[in-house]
C-alpha positions in Angstrom: 0.0 0.0 0.0 1.3 3.5 -0.9 1.9 6.4 1.4 0.5 9.9 0.6 3.6 11.1 -1.2 3.6 8.0 -3.4 -0.1 8.6 -4.3 0.6 12.2 -5.1 3.6 11.3 -7.3 1.5 9.0 -9.6 -1.9 10.9 -9.8 -2.3 12.5 -13.2 -4.5 15.2 -11.7 -2.0 16.2 -9.0 1.0 17.2 -11.1 1.1 20.7 -9.6 0.7 19.4 -6.1 3.5 17.0 -6.6 5.9 19.8 -7.5 4.6 21.8 -4.4 5.1 18.8 -2.0 8.6 18.1 -3.3 9.6 21.7 -3.6 8.5 22.3 0.1 10.3 19.2 1.3 6.9 18.0 2.7 7.4 14.7 0.8 9.3 13.6 3.9 6.4 14.3 6.3 3.8 12.8 3.9 5.9 9.6 3.6 6.2 9.3 7.4 3.9 7.0 9.5 1.3 9.7 10.2 -1.6 9.2 10.1 -2.5 12.4 8.2 -5.6 13.6 6.3 -4.5 15.4 3.2 -6.9 17.7 1.4 -5.2 17.6 -2.0 -5.9 20.4 -4.4 -6.1 19.2 -8.0 -4.3 20.8 -10.9 -7.6 22.6 -11.8 -7.5 24.0 -8.2 -4.0 25.4 -8.8 -5.1 26.9 -12.0 -7.6 29.2 -10.1 -4.6 30.9 -8.4 -3.4 34.1 -9.9 -1.1 33.6 -12.8 2.5 33.0 -11.8 1.7 32.3 -8.1 2.9 28.7 -8.1 6.0 29.5 -10.3 6.9 32.1 -7.7 6.3 29.8 -4.7 8.4 27.0 -6.4 11.5 29.2 -6.4 14.0 28.0 -3.7 13.9 31.3 -2.0 10.1 30.9 -1.3 10.3 27.4 0.1 8.9 28.4 3.5 5.9 30.2 1.9 5.3 27.1 -0.3 5.5 24.8 2.7 3.0 27.1 4.6 0.6 26.9 1.7 0.9 23.1 1.5 0.5 22.8 5.3 -2.9 24.4 5.1 -4.1 21.2 3.5 -2.7 18.7 6.1 -4.5 17.6 9.3 -3.1 15.2 11.9 -5.2 12.0 12.1 -7.1 9.9 9.6 -10.5 11.5 8.9 -12.5 9.6 6.4 -15.0 11.4 4.1 -18.0 10.0 6.0 -16.5 11.2 9.3 -16.6 14.9 8.1 -19.6 16.3 9.9 -21.3 19.7 9.6 -19.9 22.1 12.2 -16.6 20.3 12.8 -13.4 22.3 13.2 -10.2 20.8 11.9 -6.8 22.3 12.7 -4.1 22.0 10.1 -0.5 21.2 11.0 0.4 24.9 10.8 -2.5 26.0 13.0 -5.1 27.1 10.4 -8.7 26.2 11.4 -10.9 24.7 8.7 -14.7 24.8 9.3 -16.6 21.8 7.9 -19.9 22.3 6.2 -22.2 19.5 5.0 -25.2 20.3 3.0 -27.3 17.7 1.3 -24.4 15.3 1.3 -22.0 17.9 -0.2 -19.0 18.4 2.0 -16.9 21.6 2.1 -13.9 22.7 4.3 -13.5 26.4 4.4 -16.1 26.9 1.7 -14.1 24.7 -0.7 -15.7 21.5 -2.1 -14.3 18.2 -0.9 -14.5 15.5 -3.7 -15.2 12.1 -2.4 -12.2 10.0 -3.4 -10.5 8.0 -0.7 -7.4 6.3 -2.0 -6.1 3.3 0.0 -3.1 5.0 1.8 -0.9 3.4 4.4 -0.3 6.6 6.4 -3.7 8.3 6.4 -6.3 9.4 3.9 -6.5 11.9 0.9 -9.5 13.9 -0.2 -9.5 16.0 -3.4 -10.2 19.7 -3.4 -11.3 21.9 -6.3 -9.7 25.0 -4.8 -6.4 25.8 -3.0 -6.8 26.7 0.7 -4.9 29.9 1.2 
């Protein structure tokens, strides 16, 4: 079974996230035992950012800012999609609070849609997002 970094490395919809995870050195954390819940922004999510944002963040001088952005998507513990309940508050590993909203079976964290897709992962769970958490 793969860990979070390995899943990100091979997913064709997470190419930008792969660059961000490796550029921020968070591939080490996301390969460790965890468990972690990773709200993974898709390539389409990154395309919603202002033009040039990711290129700037991927520069070596901006590694800390890139890590901070990626850390906004990582929560300690394994939280399955069905465990996300309306009114829950999740805290990311860098201290950002994410409010969970559930309406008619549609789940959002911080007003961002969570796409139900739970890959079998050895060190946690990964859900896809259609927008980057900033």
